[in-house]
C-alpha positions in Angstrom: 208.0 183.5 10.5 206.6 181.1 8.0 205.2 177.6 8.8 207.2 174.9 6.9 205.5 174.1 3.6 202.7 176.7 4.1 203.8 179.6 1.9 207.1 180.0 0.0 208.6 183.4 -0.9 211.5 184.1 -3.2 213.9 186.8 -2.1 217.4 187.7 -3.3 220.2 186.3 -1.1 221.9 189.7 -1.0 221.7 193.3 -2.2 224.9 195.2 -3.1 225.3 198.9 -2.2 228.1 201.1 -3.3 230.5 202.5 -0.6 228.7 205.3 1.2 230.1 208.1 3.4 229.2 207.9 7.1 225.6 209.1 7.7 225.0 209.4 3.9 221.9 207.6 2.6 222.4 205.6 -0.6 220.1 205.5 -3.6 217.3 203.0 -3.1 217.7 199.5 -4.4 214.6 197.5 -5.4 214.1 194.1 -4.0 211.3 191.9 -5.4 209.3 189.8 -3.0 207.7 187.0 -5.0 205.0 184.6 -3.7 206.1 181.3 -5.3 203.4 179.2 -3.6 199.8 178.4 -4.6 198.3 180.3 -1.7 197.9 184.0 -0.7 200.6 185.5 1.5 199.3 187.8 4.2 201.8 190.5 4.9 201.6 192.0 8.4 204.8 194.0 8.1 208.1 194.2 6.2 211.1 195.4 8.2 214.8 195.9 8.0 217.5 196.1 10.6 220.8 197.8 11.2 221.8 200.5 8.8 219.1 199.6 6.2 215.6 201.2 5.8 212.6 200.8 3.6 212.1 203.9 1.5 209.0 202.7 -0.3 207.1 199.6 -1.2 204.4 198.4 -3.6 203.5 195.6 -1.3 200.0 195.6 0.3 198.5 193.4 3.0 198.2 190.4 0.7 200.3 189.0 -2.1 198.5 186.5 -4.2 200.0 183.3 -5.6 202.6 183.8 -8.4 202.7 187.6 -8.0 205.4 190.0 -6.9 205.8 193.3 -5.1 208.7 195.7 -4.8 210.5 196.9 -1.6 212.9 199.8 -2.1 215.8 199.6 0.5 218.3 202.3 1.4 221.6 202.0 3.3 222.9 204.7 5.7 226.2 203.6 7.4 226.1 204.9 11.0 229.4 203.5 12.4 232.7 202.6 10.8 233.2 199.8 13.2 230.5 197.6 11.7 
């Protein structure tokens, strides 16, 4: 969680994956995490939830002002009911 006004980060509002068969993992989609503030962003962890997973990342423990790193995300549908 970020304190209001402390550090701002730009993320896409959505990532679109093609239709995937049940239990089949998609190709990874890259998501850029950009520190748009003047300060350094300390990264404790980057997580996903549900049927999404992080396959790789170029992000380290810190992201300096104005810089970006990449998080590659995959999608594996586990249940048709979702």
